N, C-alpha and C positions, 0 to 999 in steps of 0.2 A: 352661327359663324362667327360669334364673339368669342365663342368657348374655342372655336377652333384655334383662333389667333392666340388665344391665352395659351393653349396647349405648345404652338409653336415656341414662345417667349419661355415656358417651363423646360422644353427641350434646350433651347439655349443657354438656360442655368445648369442643366442635368451635370455637365463635366465636374462642375465646383462641387457636386455632392458624390464624386466618384464614378459616375455614370459615365461608361465608354461610348458616348455615342458620336457617330462620325458627322464632322460640319462643313459645309452647310446642309441640312436636311430638306430635302424637296416637298413640295406641297403638291398635293393632287387636286385641283380644284373640280374635276368630273366626279371622283370618289365621294368626295366631301357634298355637292351638291347634290348627287343621288340620294344620300342617306339621309340630308336635311329634307329634300322634298318628300320622301317617302313617308318621313316621320309625320310632316303637316298633312299629307294626304289620308294617313291614319288617324290624326285627329279629327280630319272633316268627316271621313267615315264613321269614327265613334259618336260623333254628335248625332249624325242620322240615324244610328241604331239607336242611341238612346231617346230621339224623339219617338221612334216605331214603337220600343218598349213601354213607352208612357202613354202610347196611343194620341200622340200630337200628330197631326196631318201635317204633311209637309209638299209645300207645293214648290217645285224649281220653276217660278216663271218669273217676268220682270211685272212689277206693280205699278198700279197709279190709280189716283182717286175716282171715283166716277161722283160720288157725293160723298155727305158726312159720315155714311153707314156703309158704304157699298166702295169695294176694290174691284179693279178691272185687271188680271193676270194674263199675259201673254206668253207663249210657248217659244222656243226657238222656231219652231216649225209654222208659228203665228197662229196657233188655237187659242181663243179668247176663254177665259174663266170668269165668272163673276162670283164674289165673295161677300156676304154680309155680315157685320159684326156690332154688336152692343158697344163694344170697348175696341180700338184699335191704338196699337202701340206701333211708332215709327222707330227704328233702331238700323237705319241704312250706311250708318258711318260715314266716311270721308274716302276720298281719293287722292294721290298727290298731284298737284297742279302743274301744268306746264306753261312757261312763258311764250305764249303764241305769238305775241310781237317781237319775238326774235327769230330772225330768217335762220331755218334749218333746226330749230329745237324741237320741233314735233317729228319731223321725218326721221332725225339720226340721232335724239336724244333716247334716254332711258330715265325712269324712274325708280325710286326705292322699291315699288311693287315687282319690278321686272328684275332686279339684281339676284333676288333669292331663287328665280327661276331659270337663270343662264345656265347652260348645260357648260358652256365653255368659259374659261377665265377671261374675265373683262379686259385684262392686260393693263396699259398705263391707263388708268382714270382721271379724269377732272369731275370733281363732286362741287356743284354751283349749288350755294347754300351754306348757312351756318349755324341751322336747326340743330335739336338733338339728333334726329335722323340723318342728317348730314354727317355729323359729326361721328356718329356710330356707325356709319357706313364708311366713311376713310379711315376712320380707326381699325377696323377688321380686315381692309384691304390692304392696308399699310403693313398690320399684323401678319398677312399670307404671303407677304412678300412683293407686293404691287407696289407700282411706282403710282403714287397717288398725292394729288393735289386738291386743294379746297379753296375754292373762291369764294370769297365774302364780300358783300358791299358795305356792309356796316361793322356791328357788334356780333360776336357770338352768343349764341344761346340766350336770346332775347326775353327776358321775364324771368331768368333764374338769376341768383347772385353774381354780379360782373366780378368781383374779386375771384370767385370760385372758377368761373366760365375762363377767366384768362390763365388761370393754373391749369384747367383742361387742355387749352390748346397750345400752350407751353409746353406740357409732356407730350403731347402729339407730335410736335416740332422734333423735340428730343429725340423722338424714335422714328423719324423719317417721314413725316406727312408734309408737306410741303404745301405753304401757305400764299396767296395772293390776296393781300388784304385792299380794301377799299376800291375794289375792281369789279365791273359788270360786263357781261359778254353783249356782244352785237350782233355775232353770226357764228353760224355752224356750217361748215362745208365739209363736202365727202370728196377726198383725193382720190386719184387712179388706184393707188395702192390700198384703198379702203380704210386708210386710215382720216381721223376728223381733226379738221383744220378750224380752231376758235380763234377767233377775233375777238379783242376785249379792250376795255378802256380803263386807263389807269385812273381814278376821279381825283387822287391828289396832286398827279402832274400833268394830267389831260393827254397822256401819250398813250397812243392806240398800240396794242401789242399783238402778237400772233403766237400760236403753239400749237403742237399736234399731240393728239391722243387717241386710244384704240374706244375707248368709249365715253361719252357725257354724260353724266347722272345728274337729274335734275332732284334738288331737294330743297324746295322753295317755298315750301307750304302745303297745306291741303285744301280741298274745297268739299263742302257736303254734297251728301248725295240726294239733292233735294230737287233740282232742275227737273226731272224728269216724273216727278210724282203727282203732277196737277194738283198740288195744294190748293190752289185758289179754287178748285170744286167745291172743296169741303169747307172753304173757310177759314183756312189754316194761315196765320199772319207770321212772317218771317222777318228777319233784319234786311233790308234791302242791298246793304253793302258785303256782309257775309254770307247772305242767303240762307243762314242759319235758322231754325224753329225757335220763336219765342215758347218758353215755358216757364210755370210758375213754382214754387216749392214742392208741389206734388208731381212734379213732372207734366203737368197738363199743358196742353195749347191752348189757343184762343177758342178752341173746340172743346168745351169740359170732358168729353169722352175719349178724345184723341190725345196720345201722350207721346212724348219724343223722349229717348233717352240715348246717352254716349254723344259721340262727335258731333252728331246732326244737330244736338241743342245748344242754343245761344248761352255761353256763360260758362260751360261745364268744361273741367280738365279733359283734355284730349288723351283720356288713359284708361286702357282696357278694365283695370279692377275697378275703378268708379262706376262705369257703367254697367259692369256685372251687378256690383252691390245696387245701384240704383234700379235695375231691373229686378232684382229678388225682392227688395222692398216694396215695387210698385206692384208685383205680382201678390205679394203679402196682403198688402191694400184692398185690392180688386177682389179678393178672395176673403176680405173681411176677418182675417186672420191678424192682423196688425194695423196701429195707424201711425208706424214710424216713418219718418221722411230720411231722405238721403243728406247726410252733413256733410257738405263741401269742403269744410275748413279742415287743417292741418292734415292734407291727404300727401302721405308719402310718397316720394318716386325716386328712380335711380336711372343716370343716363348712361349707358353700357358703353363710355368710351374705353380705350385702352385701359386708362386708371379712372376707375369707376367713380363717379360722383352721385352721391346721394343727399337727398335732402328732406326737409320734411318743415312746414309753416314758414314763416316770413323771412325772406333776405334780408340781408342789413340794410339796404337800400329802402325797402318797403317798411320795415320797422321805424328807420328813421323819418321816413314820410308821413308816418302814422301817427307816433309818437312825441316826435322832436328828438334831435340828437343828445339833449341833454339828459332825457330818460332813458336812454338805451345804453347797456352794456354789453361788450363783445368779448366772450373769453375764448382764445385761440391759441393754436400750437403748431409747430410740424413736428412730422415723428418719422422716423423711420421703421416700417413694418418688418416683422421678422423674415417675412419673403424675400427683402430685398437685401440682408445681411450677408450671409454666406456667400450669396452670387453675385455680391458686390456692384448692386444696382445702385443707380443716381436717385435719393428720394427727396430732390430739392421739391417736387410738387405734393407732396403727401402732406395733407394739411387739414386741420378740422377747426370749427368755430362755432361757438353757441352763441345767438343772440338772446339776451333777456333784458329785461325791464331793469331798470337801475334800482329802483325803491325795494327794499326786503319784502317779500321773500325771494325776490328777483324771479317772477315767472318765465320760464323759457318760451320765449317766442319762435324762434326757429334753431334747426340744427343742420351743418353742412359739413360733409365728409367727403375727402378726397383720397380713395386709395383701394386696395384690394378688399373684394368682395363688401364694397359700400352697400349694397342691396340687402345683404342680409344684417348687418350692423344697423343701418337705418329702420328695418320693418322693426326692429326688436325696441329702440328709443321712442320710436311714433308711438307706442301705446302710451307710454307715460307723458308725451307732450300732448298728446290727444286729451288726457284727462288730467292737465293742468299742474305737471310737475314744475318745482323751480330748481334753479341751480343749487340750490342746499340739499334738495333731494338726490338729486344725481351726483353730487360731490360724495354723499353719503352712502351710496352704491358701490357694492365691493367689485372691481374689475376683475376679469377673467384673463390671466396671463398665460403665454405672451399671446395676446391678438390685439387686432387694431381698434375693437371695440371698447379695450380698455382704454384706451388714450382719452377717450370722451370723459370718462369719471375722473380724471386727472388733470383738467384743464383749470388751471390757477391764475393764468397770467391773462390780463384785461388789456385791450388795445389802449385803453385809455392811459395806463400805466407806462407804456412806450418802452417796457422790458421787452428784451430778446425772447420770442416765442420759440425758438429751436429748444428741443428737447431731445435725449437720447433715445434710443431704439427700442423694441419690444425685448 
């Protein structure tokens, strides 16, 4: 759906390149939704086939622990199956959270799980939350031409670099996404015409406001799927606040032969690729093929907002908190991607910064990039940063012209210098 929104932007750019495309171009939500849903269903089926090909037994049952070696599984029809195993791996993930204390939230709201399965356009949408899921959803909804508002209580993208996060929301606002900052919803009511009336409080002024929307999407965080597992029957310890399972470096729980990987485990990044790699390494250890454990440092990720934000390593705030401001050097630059030139797009938020130790050889602590194809760029540089690249080594790397990635190896201006970080485009 992010790609669908990007294509809409490209179509709007097309006349600048000589393509005679009638504007405005209409988007068909039903057609897109059907194609996306069919693709997801094909992935699910593909996994089923692969399990069968590898002679892995698959049970479509809801599981819970009987004891530390036994699982009870119940089918939709109520039939129970008991399974016993020497080793058990919990990988149940998490689900979006509903604010059940808000009147009408559960009855009339949806979550990110639902938005991808809507057969009809959500229309005018209020997205509540400022997580990466919230901003990604709001971004593609705006890109598809829908009136979209984000309601955020505090800061966007908590846990990410805050300078980059501010640029993400600035760009989204410039593209038409509305932001209600420092606001919290208190009530959702359904009107006779089917629209949803939302009441919220402005925390700055204390004033109560009301607005109408076709859809309210809650993106206020996720909760692990642990509550129905009867973990206490197996003696598995959890964090009482987060309900996540406590694990060690081997992914083992408080019961040595029971493991937990992915979003359900305490202190792990909520990212699919880390869960996949952790699962592969765990399987290799259980089979005696390797003793390698998952390294959760310098894990790259990308937020697929309209202007993508890719990062790996420490944020500027984290680096300063850990090493002290006097020991950190930040190289940065604004740039104009080639894609933005002929189409005369505003590149005010296209920005790169590299967070380094100040002491030579200036080990790279983090890289942050905001621009087109940020995921592709970040993935490449993540390898070097993972294995201890220095600022000098990055500067010795020849760039590929004219790419956004090239701008990373051209970073010469330090924040400390106070010089203008604006550079020419690709």
